[in-house]
C-alpha positions in Angstrom: -43.1 9.4 21.1 -39.9 10.3 19.9 -36.8 9.2 22.0 -35.6 11.9 24.6 -33.3 14.6 22.8 -29.6 12.9 22.6 -28.5 15.7 23.8 -29.7 15.1 27.2 -27.3 14.9 30.0 -29.9 12.2 31.7 -29.0 8.6 31.0 -30.6 8.0 27.9 -32.4 4.7 27.0 -31.0 2.5 24.1 -32.5 2.8 20.6 -35.3 0.9 19.1 -34.1 -0.7 16.0 -36.7 0.3 13.5 -39.6 3.5 13.9 -43.5 3.4 13.0 -42.8 5.8 10.2 -43.0 9.6 10.2 -46.7 9.8 9.6 -46.9 8.3 13.1 -44.9 10.9 14.5 -41.8 9.2 14.6 -38.3 10.6 13.6 -35.9 8.2 11.7 -33.0 10.0 13.4 -34.1 7.9 16.7 -33.9 4.8 15.6 -30.9 2.6 15.0 -32.0 1.0 11.8 -32.6 4.6 9.7 -30.0 6.1 11.4 -27.4 3.2 10.7 -28.8 3.4 7.0 -27.9 7.0 7.2 -24.5 7.1 8.0 -23.6 4.5 6.0 -24.9 6.4 2.9 -23.2 9.4 4.0 -19.7 7.5 4.4 -20.0 5.7 1.1 -20.6 9.1 -0.9 -17.8 11.1 1.4 -15.1 8.6 0.7 -16.1 7.6 -2.9 -16.4 11.2 -4.1 -12.8 12.0 -1.9 -11.3 8.9 -3.4 -12.2 10.0 -7.3 -10.7 13.4 -6.7 -7.4 11.8 -5.1 -7.1 9.5 -8.1 -5.4 12.0 -10.1 -2.5 11.8 -7.2 -2.4 8.4 -7.4 -3.2 7.8 -4.0 -4.3 4.3 -2.5 -8.4 4.5 -1.3 -7.4 3.9 2.2 -6.1 7.5 2.3 -9.6 8.6 1.0 -11.5 6.4 3.5 -9.3 8.2 6.8 -9.7 11.7 5.5 -13.3 11.5 5.1 -13.6 9.9 8.3 -11.5 12.7 9.9 -14.0 15.6 8.1 -16.7 13.7 9.4 -15.7 13.7 13.0 -15.2 16.6 15.3 -12.1 18.0 13.7 -14.1 19.2 10.8 -18.2 18.5 10.3 -18.4 17.6 13.9 -17.6 21.3 15.1 -21.4 21.9 14.5 -22.4 20.3 17.6 -25.9 19.7 15.5 -24.9 18.0 12.7 -23.4 15.7 15.6 -26.0 14.8 17.6 -28.1 14.8 14.9 -26.7 12.1 12.6 -24.0 10.9 15.2 -25.4 10.7 18.5 -23.9 8.6 21.5 -26.5 6.2 22.1 -26.1 5.2 18.4 -22.0 4.6 18.6 -22.3 1.7 20.2 -24.4 0.1 17.1 -22.0 1.8 14.4 -19.0 0.7 16.6 -20.0 -2.7 16.7 -21.1 -3.0 12.7 -17.9 -1.6 12.4 -15.8 -3.7 13.9 -17.8 -6.6 12.6 -16.9 -5.8 8.8 -13.3 -5.0 10.4 -13.0 -8.7 11.7 -13.9 -10.3 8.7 -11.4 -7.8 6.9 -8.8 -8.7 9.3 -9.7 -12.6 7.7 -9.4 -11.5 4.1 -6.0 -9.8 4.7 -5.1 -12.7 6.6 -6.2 -14.9 3.5 -3.8 -13.1 1.4 -0.5 -14.1 3.6 0.7 -17.2 2.2 2.8 -18.7 4.7 4.7 -21.1 2.5 6.1 -18.0 1.1 7.3 -16.3 4.1 9.0 -19.3 4.9 10.3 -19.1 1.2 11.4 -15.4 2.0 15.5 -15.3 1.5 17.8 -14.0 3.8 18.1 -10.4 1.4 14.0 -9.7 2.2 14.4 -11.0 5.8 17.0 -8.9 6.6 15.5 -5.6 5.2 12.3 -6.5 7.0 14.0 -6.8 10.1 16.2 -3.7 10.2 12.4 -2.1 8.6 11.3 -3.1 12.3 13.4 -2.7 14.8 15.6 0.9 14.1 11.6 2.5 14.1 10.8 0.4 16.9 13.7 1.6 19.0 13.0 5.4 17.4 9.1 4.8 18.8 10.2 4.1 21.9 12.1 7.0 22.0 9.6 9.6 21.0 7.7 7.9 23.9 9.6 9.3 26.4 8.7 13.2 24.5 5.4 12.5 24.9 4.9 11.0 28.3 7.1 14.1 29.4 4.6 16.3 27.9 1.1 15.5 26.9 1.1 11.7 27.5 2.2 11.5 31.6 -0.6 9.6 33.0 -0.2 6.6 30.2 0.9 3.6 31.5 5.0 3.2 30.7 5.0 -0.1 29.3 2.5 -0.6 26.9 2.6 3.3 25.7 6.2 2.4 24.6 5.2 -0.7 22.7 1.9 0.5 21.2 4.5 3.5 20.3 7.2 1.5 19.2 4.3 -1.3 16.8 2.6 2.2 15.8 6.2 3.5 14.3 7.5 -0.3 12.7 4.2 -1.0 11.1 3.9 -1.2 7.1 0.5 -1.6 6.0 1.1 -5.4 3.5 -2.4 -4.3 1.8 -2.3 -0.7 0.8 1.4 -1.6 0.2 0.5 -4.0 -2.6 -2.2 -1.7 -3.7 0.8 1.1 -4.4 2.8 -1.1 -6.1 0.2 -2.4 -8.1 -0.7 1.6 -9.3 3.0 2.0 -10.1 3.6 -0.7 -11.9 6.3 -2.0 -10.0 4.6 -5.6 -8.8 7.0 -7.7 -10.6 10.2 -5.2 -10.8 12.5 -6.4 -8.5 11.9 -3.3 -5.6 8.1 -4.7 -5.9 8.8 -8.1 -4.9 11.4 -7.7 -2.5 8.9 -5.1 -0.7 6.1 -7.6 -1.1 8.4 -10.4 0.8 9.6 -8.0 3.7 6.0 -6.4 4.1 4.9 -9.7 4.5 7.2 -10.5 7.3 7.0 -7.1 8.7 3.4 -8.0 9.0 3.6 -11.0 10.9 6.1 -9.5 13.0 3.8 -6.1 14.1 0.7 -8.7 14.6 3.3 -10.5 17.6 4.6 -6.9 18.9 0.7 -5.7 19.1 -0.3 -8.7 21.1 2.0 -8.0 23.1 1.3 -4.8 23.8 -2.3 -5.4 24.4 -1.3 -8.3 26.8 0.5 -5.2 28.6 -2.4 -3.1 28.5 -4.6 -4.8 30.4 -6.9 -3.7 33.5 -5.4 -6.2 35.9 -3.4 -5.4 38.9 -1.2 -8.1 38.7 1.6 -8.7 35.8 0.8 -12.0 35.9 -1.9 -11.6 34.2 -0.7 -9.7 31.7 1.4 -13.4 31.2 -1.5 -15.3 31.2 -2.5 -13.3 28.4 0.1 -13.7 26.0 0.7 -17.5 26.8 -2.8 -18.2 26.4 -2.7 -16.4 23.1 0.2 -18.6 22.0 -1.7 -21.5 23.0 -4.5 -20.4 20.1 -2.2 -20.1 17.7 -0.6 -23.8 18.5 -3.9 -25.1 18.2 -4.9 -23.4 15.5 -2.1 -24.4 13.6 -2.7 -27.9 14.4 -6.3 -28.4 14.0 -7.8 -26.2 11.2 -5.0 -27.0 8.6 -6.0 -30.0 8.1 -10.0 -29.5 8.0 -9.4 -26.7 5.5 -7.6 -29.2 3.4 -10.2 -31.2 3.9 -12.7 -28.7 2.7 -10.4 -27.1 -0.7 -10.0 -31.1 -2.1 -13.8 -30.9 -2.0 -14.0 -27.7 -4.1 -12.5 -28.9 -7.7 -11.7 -26.0 -10.1 -14.5 -24.6 -12.4 -17.4 -26.1 -10.1 -19.1 -23.9 -7.9 -18.1 -24.1 -4.0 -20.5 -25.8 -1.9 -22.2 -23.4 0.5 -21.9 -25.1 3.5 -18.0 -25.0 3.7 -18.0 -20.9 3.0 -20.5 -20.8 6.2 -18.7 -23.4 8.1 -15.7 -21.2 7.2 -17.5 -17.9 8.4 -18.6 -19.0 11.9 -15.0 -20.6 12.4 -13.6 -17.2 12.0 -16.6 -16.1 14.6 -15.4 -19.0 16.8 -11.9 -17.9 16.9 -12.6 -14.5 17.6 -15.0 -14.7 20.0 -12.0 -17.1 21.8 -9.1 -14.1 21.7 -11.8 -11.6 23.0 -12.6 -13.9 25.6 -8.9 -14.3 26.3 -8.2 -10.7 26.3 -6.2 -10.4 23.2 -8.6 -8.8 20.8 -11.2 -10.5 18.4 -9.5 -9.8 15.4 -6.6 -12.0 16.1 -8.7 -15.0 15.8 -9.9 -13.9 12.5 -6.2 -13.2 11.4 -5.1 -16.7 12.5 -7.9 -18.4 10.7 -7.1 -16.2 7.5 -3.3 -17.1 7.3 -4.2 -20.9 7.7 -6.7 -21.4 5.1 -4.7 -22.9 2.3 -4.0 -20.5 -0.8 -4.3 -23.3 -3.9 -7.4 -24.0 -5.5 -10.8 -22.2 -5.8 -11.6 -22.6 -2.5 -9.5 -19.1 -1.4 -11.0 -17.2 -4.2 -14.7 -18.1 -3.6 -14.4 -17.2 0.0 -12.9 -13.4 -1.3 -15.5 -12.8 -3.5 -18.3 -14.1 -1.2 -16.8 -11.6 1.3 -15.1 -8.5 0.4 -17.2 -6.5 -1.6 -20.1 -6.4 1.2 -16.8 -6.1 3.8 -14.8 -3.8 2.0 -17.2 -1.7 0.0 -20.0 -1.2 2.9 -18.8 -2.0 6.6 -15.4 -1.3 6.4 -15.2 2.7 5.4 -17.8 2.6 8.9 -14.5 1.9 10.8 -12.6 4.8 9.5 -15.9 7.0 11.0 -15.6 5.1 14.0 -11.5 6.1 14.0 -12.4 9.6 12.6 -15.0 10.6 15.5 -12.3 9.7 18.1 -10.1 12.2 16.3 -10.0 15.6 16.8 -7.1 17.9 15.6 -8.1 20.4 17.5 -7.1 19.1 20.1 -3.3 19.9 18.4 -2.6 23.2 19.9 0.3 25.2 20.6 3.8 24.7 19.0 4.5 21.5 21.7 1.8 19.9 20.1 2.9 20.7 16.5 6.7 19.9 17.5 5.6 16.6 18.7 3.4 15.9 15.6 7.1 17.2 13.2 9.1 14.4 15.9 6.8 11.8 15.5 6.5 12.2 11.7 10.4 12.9 11.2 11.1 9.7 13.7 8.5 8.0 11.6 9.8 8.4 8.4 13.4 8.3 9.8 13.6 4.6 11.2 12.4 2.8 8.7 13.9 4.4 6.1 17.5 4.5 7.3 16.7 1.1 8.4 15.6 -0.1 5.0 18.1 1.5 3.5 21.2 0.3 5.3 20.1 -3.1 5.3 19.5 -2.9 1.5 23.0 -1.4 1.0 24.6 -4.1 3.0 22.6 -6.7 0.8 24.5 -5.6 -2.3 20.8 -3.1 -3.5 21.5 -0.4 -5.8 21.1 3.4 -3.3 18.3 4.2 -5.8 16.4 0.8 -5.1 17.7 1.0 -1.6 16.1 4.5 -1.1 12.9 3.6 -2.9 12.0 0.4 -0.6 12.1 2.3 2.2 10.0 4.9 1.5 7.9 2.2 0.2 7.7 -0.2 3.3 6.9 3.6 5.2 3.8 2.7 4.0 0.7 3.0 7.0 -3.2 2.0 6.5 -5.6 0.3 8.3 -3.6 -1.7 10.3 -1.8 1.2 12.0 -5.4 2.5 12.3 -6.5 -0.6 14.3 -3.5 0.0 16.6 -3.6 3.3 17.1 -8.0 2.8 17.9 -6.6 -0.3 20.6 -4.6 1.7 22.0 -7.1 4.7 22.7 -10.1 2.2 23.7 -7.3 0.9 25.9 -6.6 3.8 27.8 -2.6 4.2 26.9 -3.4 6.9 24.3 -5.4 10.2 25.0 -6.6 12.3 22.1 -3.8 14.6 21.6 -1.8 11.5 21.3 -4.4 9.4 18.9 -4.7 12.6 16.7 -1.1 13.3 15.8 -0.5 9.4 15.6 -3.8 9.8 13.2 -1.9 12.7 11.0 1.4 11.0 11.1 -0.3 7.9 9.1 -2.1 10.2 7.0 0.9 12.1 6.0 3.6 9.1 5.6 1.2 7.1 3.5 0.5 9.9 1.2 4.0 10.9 0.5 4.3 7.4 -0.9 3.2 7.6 -4.5 4.6 10.9 -5.2 8.2 10.8 -3.6 8.5 6.6 -5.1 7.4 8.2 -8.9 9.9 10.7 -8.4 13.1 8.8 -7.4 12.5 5.5 -9.1 12.9 4.9 -12.3 12.9 1.0 -13.6 16.4 0.6 -15.1 15.8 -1.1 -18.3 17.4 -4.4 -19.4 20.5 -4.3 -21.1 19.1 -6.0 -24.7 21.1 -6.7 -27.9 20.1 -4.2 -30.3 16.2 -4.9 -31.0 16.2 -6.1 -34.8 13.3 -8.1 -35.9 10.5 -6.3 -35.1 8.2 -7.8 -37.6 7.8 -11.6 -38.9 8.7 -10.8 -42.8 12.6 -10.5 -42.6 15.5 -11.6 -44.7 16.9 -13.7 -42.0 14.5 -16.2 -41.9 16.5 -18.8 -39.6 16.6 -16.7 -37.1 14.3 -16.8 -33.6 11.2 -15.5 -33.9 9.7 -14.3 -30.5 6.0 -14.3 -29.7 3.8 -12.3 -27.0 1.0 -14.5 -26.5 -1.4 -12.4 -24.2 -4.7 -14.1 -23.0 -7.3 -13.2 -20.3 -8.9 -16.3 -19.5 -8.6 -19.8 -20.4 -11.5 -20.1 -23.0 -8.7 -18.7 -25.3 -5.8 -20.8 -24.3 -6.4 -23.9 -26.7 -6.4 -22.1 -29.5 -3.3 -20.0 -28.7 -1.5 -23.5 -27.8 -2.4 -24.2 -31.4 -1.6 -21.2 -32.8 1.9 -21.6 -31.3 2.2 -24.8 -32.9 1.7 -24.2 -36.2 3.8 -21.0 -36.2 7.3 -23.5 -35.1 7.3 -24.0 -38.8 9.6 -27.0 -39.6 9.9 -27.7 -35.7 13.8 -26.5 -35.5 14.7 -26.5 -32.0 15.1 -22.7 -30.8 13.1 -21.5 -33.9 10.5 -20.4 -31.8 9.8 -18.6 -28.0 6.5 -18.1 -26.5 6.0 -15.6 -23.8 3.0 -16.4 -22.5 1.3 -13.4 -20.4 -1.7 -13.5 -18.5 -3.7 -10.0 -18.7 -5.0 -9.8 -15.0 -7.3 -6.4 -14.3 -6.5 -3.8 -11.0 -9.8 -2.8 -10.2 -10.5 -1.3 -7.3 -11.3 -4.2 -5.0 -8.9 -4.6 -2.0 -7.3 -8.3 -2.0 -4.6 -7.2 -4.9 -3.1 -9.7 -2.5 -4.3 -12.6 -4.8 -3.1 -11.4 -7.6 0.1 -10.4 -6.1 0.6 -14.7 -5.5 0.8 -14.8 -9.3 3.0 -12.4 -9.6 5.6 -14.0 -7.5 5.9 -16.9 -9.8 6.3 -14.3 -12.6 9.6 -15.7 -15.0 9.3 -19.4 -13.2 7.3 -22.0 -16.1 4.3 -22.6 -15.1 5.1 -26.7 -15.0 8.1 -26.1 -13.0 9.3 -29.3 -10.8 9.9 -27.0 -7.6 6.4 -25.7 -7.6 3.1 -27.7 -6.0 1.3 -29.3 -8.6 -1.7 -26.8 -9.7 -4.5 -28.6 -11.6 -6.0 -25.5 -13.5 -6.8 -25.8 -17.3 -3.8 -23.0 -18.2 -1.0 -25.0 -16.3 -2.0 -28.2 -17.9 -2.2 -27.0 -21.5 1.1 -24.9 -21.5 3.0 -28.1 -19.7 1.4 -30.0 -22.4 2.4 -27.8 -24.8 5.8 -27.7 -23.7 6.9 -31.7 -23.0 5.2 -32.0 -26.8 6.8 -29.3 -28.8 10.5 -28.5 -27.1 8.9 -25.4 -27.6 10.8 -22.6 -24.6 7.7 -21.3 -22.6 8.4 -18.5 -20.8 4.8 -17.3 -18.6 4.3 -13.5 -17.7 1.8 -11.7 -15.7 0.4 -8.5 -17.0 -1.4 -6.6 -13.2 -2.7 -3.1 -14.5 -6.1 -0.8 -14.6 -7.7 -1.8 -18.3 -6.8 1.7 -18.9 -3.6 1.6 -18.9 -3.0 -2.4 -19.2 -1.6 -1.5 -23.1 1.5 -0.1 -21.3 2.6 -3.6 -19.8 1.9 -5.2 -23.0 4.3 -2.8 -24.6 6.6 -2.7 -22.5 6.6 -6.7 -22.2 7.3 -6.7 -25.7 10.0 -4.3 -25.9 11.8 -5.9 -23.1 11.9 -9.1 -24.5 12.4 -8.3 -28.2 9.1 -9.8 -29.6 8.5 -9.7 -33.3 4.5 -10.1 -32.9 2.2 -9.4 -30.1 -0.7 -11.7 -30.2 -4.0 -10.4 -28.6 -7.3 -12.0 -27.9 -10.5 -10.2 -29.7 -13.1 -8.3 -27.4 -15.5 -11.1 -28.4 -15.9 -15.1 -28.2 -18.3 -17.2 -30.4 -21.5 -18.4 -29.1 -22.9 -21.7 -29.4 -24.9 -20.7 -33.0 -21.9 -19.4 -34.3 -22.2 -15.5 -34.0 -19.8 -13.5 -32.0 -20.9 -11.8 -28.9 -18.9 -9.5 -26.7 -17.0 -11.2 -23.5 -15.3 -7.5 -22.4 -15.6 -4.1 -24.2 -12.5 -3.0 -22.3 -10.4 -5.6 -23.9 -11.3 -4.0 -27.0 -9.9 -0.4 -25.9 -6.6 -2.5 -24.8 -6.4 -3.9 -28.5 -6.3 -0.3 -30.3 -4.4 1.1 -27.9 -1.6 -1.5 -28.3 -1.9 -1.5 -32.2 -1.1 2.1 -31.9 2.0 1.8 -29.8 3.5 -1.1 -30.2 7.0 -2.2 -30.7 6.5 -4.5 -32.9 3.6 -6.2 -35.4 0.8 -7.3 -33.7 -2.4 -10.0 -34.5 -5.9 -10.0 -33.0 -6.5 -13.6 -32.8 -10.7 -14.2 -33.4 -11.2 -17.5 -32.0 -13.4 -20.4 -33.6 -12.0 -23.1 -31.8 -8.9 -23.4 -34.0 -7.9 -27.7 -33.2 -11.1 -28.1 -30.9 -10.4 -27.4 -26.9 -7.1 -28.9 -26.3 -3.6 -28.8 -27.5 -3.0 -30.6 -31.1 0.1 -32.4 -30.9 2.5 -31.5 -33.9 1.8 -35.2 -35.8 -2.1 -35.0 -35.4 -2.3 -31.3 -36.9 -3.9 -30.9 -40.2 -5.1 -27.4 -41.1 -5.6 -25.3 -43.8 -5.3 -21.7 -44.0 -6.1 -18.6 -46.2 -4.1 -15.6 -46.4 -5.6 -13.0 -49.0 -3.3 -10.5 -50.0 -4.3 -7.2 -51.8 -1.5 -4.7 -51.3 0.2 -2.9 -48.4 2.8 -3.7 -45.3 0.0 -5.3 -43.2 -0.8 -7.6 -46.0 2.4 -8.8 -46.8 3.2 -9.2 -42.8 0.9 -11.8 -42.7 1.4 -13.6 -46.0 4.7 -13.8 -44.4 3.5 -15.5 -41.0 1.1 -17.8 -43.3 4.3 -18.3 -44.9 6.1 -19.6 -41.8 3.2 -21.6 -41.1 3.2 -23.7 -44.0 6.8 -24.7 -43.0 4.6 -26.8 -40.7 4.3 -30.5 -42.2 0.6 -30.6 -41.0 0.0 -27.4 -42.9 -1.4 -26.5 -46.1 -1.6 -23.0 -47.2 -3.9 -20.6 -50.3 -2.2 -17.8 -50.7 -4.7 -15.5 -52.7 -4.0 -12.5 -54.4 -6.6 -10.1 -55.1 -6.6 -7.4 -57.4 -8.0 -5.3 -60.3 -8.3 -6.9 -63.5 -6.3 -3.9 -65.3 -8.7 -4.3 -68.8 -11.3 -3.2 -66.5 -9.7 -0.7 -64.9 -8.2 0.8 -68.0 -8.1 4.6 -67.1 -8.8 4.7 -63.8 -6.1 3.0 -63.0 -4.0 5.2 -65.5 -5.1 8.1 -63.6 -4.3 6.9 -60.0 -0.9 6.1 -61.2 0.1 9.4 -62.8 -0.9 11.0 -59.9 0.8 8.8 -57.3 3.4 10.4 -54.8 6.7 8.5 -54.4 5.6 7.1 -51.4 2.4 5.1 -52.9 4.6 4.3 -56.0 7.0 2.4 -53.4 4.6 0.6 -52.1 3.5 -1.0 -55.3 6.9 -1.6 -55.3 7.1 -3.5 -52.5 4.2 -5.5 -53.0 5.7 -6.7 -56.5 9.0 -7.4 -55.5 7.3 -9.2 -52.3 5.2 -11.3 -54.5 7.5 -11.9 -57.0 9.8 -13.3 -54.1 7.1 -15.4 -52.3 6.5 -17.0 -56.0 10.0 -18.2 -55.7 10.0 -19.5 -52.8 7.1 -21.5 -52.9 7.9 -25.5 -52.1 7.7 -27.7 -54.7 5.3 -30.3 -51.9 2.1 -28.9 -52.6 2.0 -26.9 -49.0 1.5 -23.7 -50.5 -0.6 -22.8 -53.5 -0.5 -19.4 -54.7 -3.4 -18.3 -56.9 -3.7 -14.7 -58.7 -7.9 -13.7 -58.2 -8.0 -11.0 -61.3 -12.2 -9.2 -60.3 -13.5 -6.9 -61.9 -14.9 -4.8 -58.7 -15.3 -5.4 -55.0 -18.5 -7.6 -55.1 -16.2 -10.1 -57.1 -13.4 -9.9 -54.1 -16.1 -10.6 -51.9 -17.3 -13.4 -53.6 -13.4 -14.9 -54.0 -13.3 -14.6 -50.4 -16.6 -16.5 -49.5 -15.3 -19.0 -51.7 -12.3 -20.1 -49.3 -14.5 -20.2 -46.4 -13.7 -24.0 -46.1 -10.4 -23.2 -44.0 -9.4 -23.8 -40.1 -7.7 -20.3 -39.9 -7.9 -17.0 -42.3 -4.9 -14.8 -42.2 -5.5 -11.1 -43.3 -3.6 -7.7 -43.5 -5.1 -5.3 -40.8 -5.2 -2.4 -43.1 -5.2 -3.8 -46.9 -4.3 -0.7 -50.2 -5.6 -0.6 -53.2 -8.5 0.6 -55.4 -10.3 -2.8 -54.0 -9.5 -2.4 -50.1 -11.1 1.5 -50.4 -14.1 0.1 -51.8 -14.5 -2.5 -49.4 -14.3 -0.1 -46.6 -18.1 0.1 -45.6 -19.6 0.9 -41.9 -18.1 -1.8 -40.2 -18.7 -3.3 -37.0 -15.2 -3.1 -35.5 -12.9 -0.6 -37.8 -9.6 -2.1 -35.9 -9.8 -4.7 -37.6 -9.3 -3.5 -41.0 -11.8 -3.6 -44.2 -11.2 -8.2 -44.6 -10.8 -8.7 -41.2 -14.4 -7.1 -40.7 -16.0 -9.0 -43.6 -14.4 -12.4 -42.0 -16.2 -11.9 -38.9 -19.7 -10.7 -40.3 -22.4 -13.5 -39.7 -23.0 -12.9 -43.6 -19.9 -15.5 -43.8 -20.8 -18.5 -42.3 -17.2 -20.0 -41.7 -15.8 -21.9 -38.8 -12.3 -20.7 -39.5 -10.1 -18.5 -36.9 -9.3 -15.3 -37.8 -5.6 -13.6 -37.3 -5.9 -10.1 -38.7 -2.0 -9.0 -38.8 -0.5 -5.6 -38.7 3.2 -5.2 -39.5 5.4 -2.8 -37.5 5.8 0.9 -38.5 7.7 3.7 -35.9 4.4 6.0 -36.6 1.2 4.9 -37.4 -0.4 6.9 -40.3 -3.5 7.5 -42.8 -5.9 4.7 -42.5 -3.4 3.1 -40.2 -4.5 5.4 -37.8 -7.8 6.6 -38.3 -9.6 3.0 -38.1 -8.3 3.0 -34.5 -10.2 6.5 -33.6 -13.4 5.7 -35.1 -16.6 4.7 -33.2 -19.0 1.5 -33.0 -20.9 0.6 -35.7 -23.8 2.1 -34.3 -22.1 5.4 -33.3 -21.0 5.7 -36.8 -24.3 5.5 -39.1 -23.4 8.7 -40.5 -19.9 8.0 -41.6 -19.1 8.0 -45.2 -19.5 4.6 -47.1 -17.3 3.4 -50.0 -19.1 2.3 -53.1 -18.6 -0.8 -54.1 -20.1 -1.6 -57.2 
């Protein structure tokens, strides 16, 4: 028999977990598990749909989740009592709240895991002052607002807890939400972004302390000593954890070496510790969330242990269970209770005081610290960001009887409004000031003043390409004259939809500090060791940088960084890696689109590195370098740039260069060439003249020590040109222009797997050419790409372009 109707007034028995199935007369909506599954699916569908709709407004996902929760509650869909009793019956709410709070508990563990106590200790006086001002003034405003509430809609609220809850609610800054907004706006690496994150971290810790005080004061005990005991026991628990937990976690972290999977027993032990700590704080009377948060803060952030915990916990918690908390909150939010001028006036008052207190306090403190008004005003709006922590405070207040339905609904709408306006306001008022730089003269490697410094922006996504990248930098320094080369090593990190942006923020905080800074704790990662060895052995100046961005906009970060650094060339990783059998396999298809956009928008020359293991798996010292590089020249600016880069490399004592010019025999071409010449436009004639002048100048500068061998390869057709290329496959590195010009280059333009590499680059990565040599495909900077250079970036993959016109290779 099915359970009694959910809208019955009599005391209903608890729901059974599972049904016997509809064929035996059971309604799945009357059983806990099927109903919970339906609730989860409904929540995910609505919140993800809203997040998609709000994406053009660049709103954080928490906005969609708050709105989704409110829509599912009595404010919108819940007005239909049949729907509410069917999908969210009263007796199902205990299960829903339990699952939601369990997910919230582990999410707060992740929030604690994202907070680095060491970085808070290192917080400068400027950020600390801004954080304190951003807490104190809105807290005072919150207390003032509480008197207006108690005089109108909250007359029955206990004075002390209500004052503290209102002060905390107005003074909170949502640390995870702020990080997401800064990352979306590409402000994480700016001075404003770093200051906002430092101040928000201090604010977050202070808010939790104040919330603990508010919860202690809101207890139902008749004696005031109860609140004192709760607060003191809470501090005792935190002190005990600080003494006991860090040594245990460090012991676990030491047994989790880099590059190896973390033992499951350590993950389980940590999660069990989270639950145990939550039980203790719940028993004390603070809240179970505090125990989880404290354990997260005390887990060491260095090494793979913290990352493994995030990876194991985050997706299930943030993606599935956490949205249930927003529904649980939404079911308590009834916007219809805000009726009449008095209620709407209180909503306007609380929004005004929240914004004024936070913005005014932050602006005044910032300007006293000599921050410009524009940046101070931006900081004020950023620090005004609310989010999940705000909802936690409000829900605890609601559950403890401190906030009634009307006050709760007003405060939820305030949190929603203040967070919603952050992104559009910051976009409108803040334009990061460009660095005052000298004239951007050297946008290419080919230049008249060959003695000037070469600046390279070397990009990498993982440690896989770092050894080849460093060995390429080694041979790029030519004679090794001190100061002749400067490398900006940019780590490309994708900003995904995952919530733990802060783990990436820790790396951003080191932006501008060398990987091997003596002030930093030693880090054993392959990237750090490799760059440290290169710096010490080669004396090349290396500046680390980080690009944290969605893959769709990653090219903007790369191009902007190249312009600020005044780079001459950007080196990009190819989107494929070499397998053990020598064939290339796709690593990240998204990286291909990044490369194409950089090629189109770059403010300097660009090179794509196809890594086949130049120098092996480690940095090769200068004294051990013994490479042969081959550069092919067909014609055009890209080929000139490639040959100029090769000439620079050949200055290195361990480099031998074969420069091969491939062109058609005039006797064979005969009338065809004459017709082409007679019909050439002025631009084409100038290009041919530039090629001839370049080759003449190149030959004149070939040193007599044999480091460069120049070869004129005269061929009859494209087939012979391919044979010339195959005859030089025994080398360590190929250097080719992306889009070669001339009759032969046109004849080589067949169907290509990767059009962005150009005809010669595609030939060098094809399985038909059996070689272990890495390939560097170079594009010379032009103010605007036109013709084949632009069209090749618009072409689709080989599989998608089977109908493309092929050029006759005969």
